C-alpha positions in Angstrom: -22.2 -2.0 -17.1 -18.7 -3.0 -18.3 -16.2 -6.0 -17.7 -15.7 -7.3 -14.0 -13.6 -9.5 -12.1 -14.7 -11.4 -9.2 -12.1 -11.4 -6.3 -12.5 -13.5 -3.2 -10.0 -12.0 -0.4 -10.3 -12.4 3.4 -13.6 -14.3 3.2 -15.1 -11.4 1.1 -16.2 -11.5 -2.7 -16.1 -8.4 -4.5 -16.9 -7.7 -8.1 -14.0 -5.3 -9.4 -14.7 -3.2 -12.7 -11.8 -3.5 -15.1 -10.2 -0.1 -16.2 -7.7 0.3 -19.1 -4.1 1.2 -18.3 -3.5 1.5 -22.4 -4.8 0.0 -25.2 -3.7 -3.3 -24.4 -3.7 -3.7 -20.6 -6.6 -3.6 -18.1 -6.5 -3.7 -14.4 -9.2 -4.6 -11.7 -9.8 -1.7 -9.6 -9.6 -2.2 -6.0 -10.7 0.2 -3.8 -11.1 -0.3 -0.1 -12.4 3.2 0.7 -15.8 2.7 2.3 -15.5 -1.1 2.4 -15.3 -1.5 6.4 -15.8 -5.2 6.4 -13.0 -5.9 3.7 -10.7 -3.7 5.3 -11.3 -5.1 9.0 -11.1 -8.7 7.7 -8.0 -7.9 5.5 -6.3 -6.4 8.2 -6.9 -9.2 10.7 -5.5 -11.8 8.0 -2.5 -9.6 7.4 -1.4 -9.2 10.9 -1.3 -13.0 11.1 1.1 -13.3 8.7 3.3 -10.0 9.5 6.5 -9.8 11.5 6.8 -8.1 14.6 6.9 -4.3 14.4 6.9 -1.0 16.1 5.0 1.3 13.5 3.3 1.1 10.3 3.5 3.3 7.4 1.7 3.7 4.1 1.4 6.3 1.3 -1.4 8.7 0.8 -4.4 7.6 -0.1 -5.6 4.1 -1.0 -3.5 2.3 1.8 -4.6 4.7 4.5 -7.8 2.4 5.8 -5.9 -0.7 5.8 -3.0 0.7 7.6 -5.2 2.6 10.1 -7.1 -0.8 10.6 -4.0 -2.8 11.1 -2.7 -0.1 13.6 -5.8 -0.2 15.5 -6.0 -4.0 15.9 -2.4 -4.1 16.8 -2.3 -1.0 18.9 0.5 0.5 17.0 1.2 4.2 15.8 1.3 4.6 11.9 2.4 7.6 9.9 1.3 8.5 6.2 3.7 9.2 3.4 1.8 12.4 2.0 1.4 13.5 -1.7 1.8 17.0 -0.8 3.5 19.4 2.1 0.9 20.2 4.8 1.0 23.2 7.1 1.9 21.1 10.1 5.0 19.7 8.4 8.3 20.9 9.7 11.4 20.3 7.7 9.7 17.8 5.3 11.9 15.3 3.5 10.4 13.8 0.0 11.1 11.2 -2.5 9.7 10.8 -6.1 7.4 8.0 -7.0 5.6 6.7 -10.1 3.1 4.0 -9.8 0.7 2.2 -12.3 -2.2 4.1 -11.2 -0.9 7.7 -11.6 -0.1 9.4 -14.9 3.1 11.2 -13.7 5.5 11.2 -10.9 4.4 12.3 -7.7 6.5 12.9 -4.4 5.8 11.5 -1.2 6.6 13.6 2.1 7.1 12.9 5.6 7.4 15.6 8.4 10.4 16.1 10.6 8.4 14.8 13.5 7.4 11.5 11.7 11.1 10.9 10.9 11.8 11.3 14.5 9.3 8.7 15.6 10.5 6.0 12.6 14.3 6.7 13.9 15.5 3.1 15.2 12.2 1.4 14.9 11.0 -1.8 13.2 8.6 -0.6 10.5 6.2 -2.3 8.5 5.1 -0.9 5.1 1.5 -1.0 4.3 -0.3 -0.8 1.1 -3.4 -1.9 -0.6 -2.1 -3.4 -3.9 1.6 -3.9 -4.9 2.1 -4.0 -8.5 5.3 -2.5 -9.9 6.7 -2.0 -6.3 7.4 1.7 -6.9 5.5 3.1 -4.0 6.9 0.5 -1.6 10.5 1.5 -2.7 9.7 5.2 -2.3 8.4 4.5 1.2 11.2 2.4 2.1 13.4 5.3 0.9 11.9 7.5 3.3 12.2 4.9 6.1 15.8 4.3 5.5 16.6 8.3 5.5 14.7 8.4 8.7 17.0 5.7 10.1 14.0 3.2 10.7 14.2 -0.7 9.6 11.8 -1.9 7.3 10.9 -5.4 8.7 8.2 -6.2 6.3 6.0 -5.3 3.4 2.2 -5.9 3.5 -0.5 -5.6 1.1 -3.8 -7.3 0.4 -3.2 -7.8 -3.1 -0.2 -8.5 -5.3 -0.8 -7.5 -9.0 0.6 -9.1 -11.9 4.3 -10.0 -11.6 4.4 -9.0 -8.2 2.9 -12.1 -7.1 6.2 -13.7 -7.7 8.0 -11.5 -5.2 9.4 -13.2 -2.0 9.8 -9.9 -0.2 6.2 -9.0 0.2 3.2 -10.5 2.4 0.0 -10.6 0.6 -3.5 -12.3 0.9 -4.3 -12.7 -2.9 -3.2 -12.4 -6.4 -5.0 -9.9 -8.8 -4.2 -10.6 -12.4 -3.2 -7.9 -15.0 -5.6 -8.5 -18.1 -3.7 -8.3 -21.6 -5.2 -8.3 -25.1 -2.9 -9.7 -27.6 -4.5 -7.9 -30.7 
């Protein structure tokens, strides 16, 4: 069955499986896909903490349910920085990103129409978990290129050292598990 970590967030308790990042480090796998109760409650609690904003943005894919629900509850538009160029994207702009949960560098893309919508707007960056902050930085780079103004960075969980960051809004912390063997 494997090791688990018990997490309580937004009034919900979840048992998260521990996954090895390398031979000395494990992280608890937090996946919001399919967990409607947690997504709705976490979005509600985060919105209470977030600054006023015009639009939300997240990276594909794990932040999408949360970003959608926050936008729905707040009656705002949201955009998704995609991991690949899609047919509908005219003149896409991209940045590179490397996160703890991906094995290699990836690109994040926004279409020209998303760029136009973000321009001069107050933008809230949303993700499910912030660990290294690389995904946030990449999204912020896209927002800045588009002429938007990042007014906040929100996530459900701050993992490891991210819990000490003063520039993110989060509901709970998530430890990184190390073995000193």
